[in-house]
N, C-alpha and C positions, 0 to 999 in steps of 0.2 A: 504493500500500500504506500509505503514511503517513496519507493522508486516511482510508482505511478503518479504520485502527487507532484513529482518533479518533472516527469516525462510528458504527461498528457497536456499540461498547460502550454507547452512549447508550441502546440499547433493552433493556439488562439492568439498568440503574440504575433506581431506584424510579419516577421520573417517566415515563421512556420505557416501562417495563414496564406501568405503570398505563394509559398511553395505548393500548398494544396491546390490553390486556384490555378496555378500554372500547369500542374499535372492534369487537373480536370480539363483545362483548355486543350491540352494535347489529346486527351482521350475523346473529346467532343469534336475535334477539328474536322474529320472526314464526313461524319454523318450529320452533325449539327453545327455548321460553321458559325451561325449567328450566336448560339449560346457559347461557343468557344471564344468568340470575340468579346462577349460580355464578361466571361470569366477572366480572360487575359487583361482586359481593361480594368477590372476590379482589382486584380493583383497589382498592376502598376500603380493604380491610384493609392492603394494602401501603402505600398512601398514609398511612394513619393511623399505622402503626408507624414508617415512615421519617421522619415529621415529628414524632415524639414526642421531647420534650426529653431524657428520661432515656435512651432508646435511643441517640439520636445522641451524647449525652455519653459513654456507656460505650463505644460503638464507636470514637469518636475517642481516648478515653483509652487504650484497649487498644493503640493504635499510638504515640501521643505519649509515653506514660510508660515506654516500653521503654528509653529512653536518657536518663533524667533527669540533669541536672547534679549531680555529687556533691561538688563543691568548685571550686577555682580551675582554670580551663582551662589545660592544660599548654602548654609551648612546642612548636613543631613546625618542620619545614623549609619548609612553605608553608601558606597558607590557601586552600582551594578553596571558592568560592561558586557554587552552582548557580543557573541562571536560572529565570525564572518569576515574578519579582516586579516587573518594570518594564513600563510602557506607553510606546510611542514618542511622540516629539513630533509627533504627527499633528494637523493643524488641527481644532479651534481651541485645542488645548492649547498653552500658551506655552512649555512645556519638557517634558522627560522627566517622567513621573509614576509613582508607585508604586501597586501594588495591595496587597491585604492581605499578600501574601508578600514585600512590599518590605523587611520586616525583615531579609531575608537579606543584602542588600548593605550595609545600615546596620551590622549586627552584624559582618560580615566586615571592614569598614573600622575599626570599633571595636577588634577584635582585633588588627589590624595596628598601629594607633596605640598599643596597649598593649605592643607589642614581642613578640607571640606568635610571629611568623614574619617572615622577610625578604621573602617573596613573597606577592602576592595574585593568585591565579589565578581569573579570572572566566569561567564557562563557560555558553554559551547562544547559539543562533542565533535567527533570526527567520523565521517562516513567511510566505512571499510572499503567500498568499491571506488572511492575517489581519493586516490593517493594513500589513504590510510595513515598509519603512524600514531603518535600521541594525540590526545584530545586538543582541541583549540584552547580549552581552558588552561591546560598545562603549558602550551606554547605561549599563551598570553602572560601566564605567571612568570615564565622565564624572562620574557621581555620586560615586564613590569619591575622585576628585581634588578635587571640591568639598568633601569632608569631610577633606581634608588628606593623602590618600595620594599620594605622588609617582608620576608616570607611569612612572619608571624601575623601580619596584617592582611594576608591574602587568603581568601576562601575560594576554592575551585568547585565548579559544577560541571562535570565532564560528560554528562549523559544526554543532553538535549540536542535535538536535530531540527527544531523549528522554534519560532518565537513563543508559541503556546507552551511548549515544554520548557523553554527558558523560564517563563513566569512561574509555572507550577513548581519546578525544582528549586528556583530561587526562594519561593515562599517557604518551602520546607527547610531550607538553610536558615532563613531568618527566624523561623519558629524554633529550630533546634538550638540556635545560639542566643535566643532571647532578645533578638534585635527588633525593637519596636520603633514606630515613627516613620518619617519620610526617608526615601532613598533617592539618590540621584541616578537617573536612568540614562546611560551613555550608549548611544548607537548612532548610525548615520541619519542625517536629517530627513532623508527620504523615507526611512524606516520608522521614525519617531511616532507619527500619528497612530499607526497600527499597534506599535509596541506599548504606548501609553494606555490605550484602551484595554489591551490584553492584561497588563499588569494590574490595572484598576479593577478588572473583573475578578482577579485573584485577591482582591482586598489589600493590595499593596499600594500605598500612597507614593506614586512615582512622580518625581519632579523631572521634567524633560531637560536633558543636557545634550542637545544635538551637536554633532560634529560632521565632518565629511560632507560639506555643502557643495553641490554642483553649481547652483545658480547663486551668484553674488550680485551685490549692487553694482560693482565694477563691470560685470559681464552685461548687465542690463543697459548700463550707460554706453558700453562699447558697441552694443547692437544697433545703436543709432547712427554710427558712422558708415560711410559708403563701402568701406572694405568689408565690414562684417555683414552689411546688407547683401552684398553680392555672394559672400560665402554661405549665408543662410538660404539663399535661393537654390543653391546646388545641393542635391541629396548627398549625405555623407554618413559613414558608418558610426561616427561618434554620436550624432543626433539620433540615429536609429537605436543605438544601445541605450541612450538615456530615455527615449520614449518607451522602450521595452521594460526598463526597470521601473518606470512610473506606472505603467499598466500592470506590472506584476504586483505592485502594492495595492492598486485598486481592486484587482482580482482577489488578492489576499483579504482585503477588507470585506468583500462580499462573501467569500467562502467561510471565513472565520465567523462572520455574523450569522450565517446559516447554521453553523455548527454550535453556536451559542458560546463562542470563546471570547466575544467582545462584551 
């Protein structure tokens, strides 16, 4: 079921849906050329819209800017960092590496060192069929210690594979350690709206601490100049990727709502 939850949605995201429509267009070409043309036109339209810079920017911003920082981050009882930002030390990597969402663990360690909370809870497992290795929680713990967080202040949650499991397992840790009150929830800004709702559904008072922003004020201002205007007119893989990530969050909100996880 976990594999299917990752595999099946690929066909409703822009690239997968475009692929299906193009295969359908080929199949219809000889006997139903009119429907073939409609299918092909639909595929190209989806691809053009999804890879448009302005559309991807607004889709991402609609999620990322829901919980913009409004001042100094408040103190809390714990800092919770969600996984998804680290790559295992799999050969030929010399050590653990960060992907674009690696800002999560860096920001979490920074908040700890600023004295925002006495505990740093790192949540994330590792999928066996996807590189494998130690859990994301363990890798993040190693990185956090490198950044000066003492091991005694780190609590690991190494068994979760999605955001719902993050929240459920973190709640168990909070209860077992007698940690009560607010927690700072650190994850990518795009992921914050869904994460906050899931944690609150688990009766955890989560204060959003977003990081890893795609859309910034500077990017919005730059989009007004003629160079970026021209670049946004041309379909590109970067915009397609951002659109897909935003749609993934919206699909997640719908599915998690239907499952009663929000």
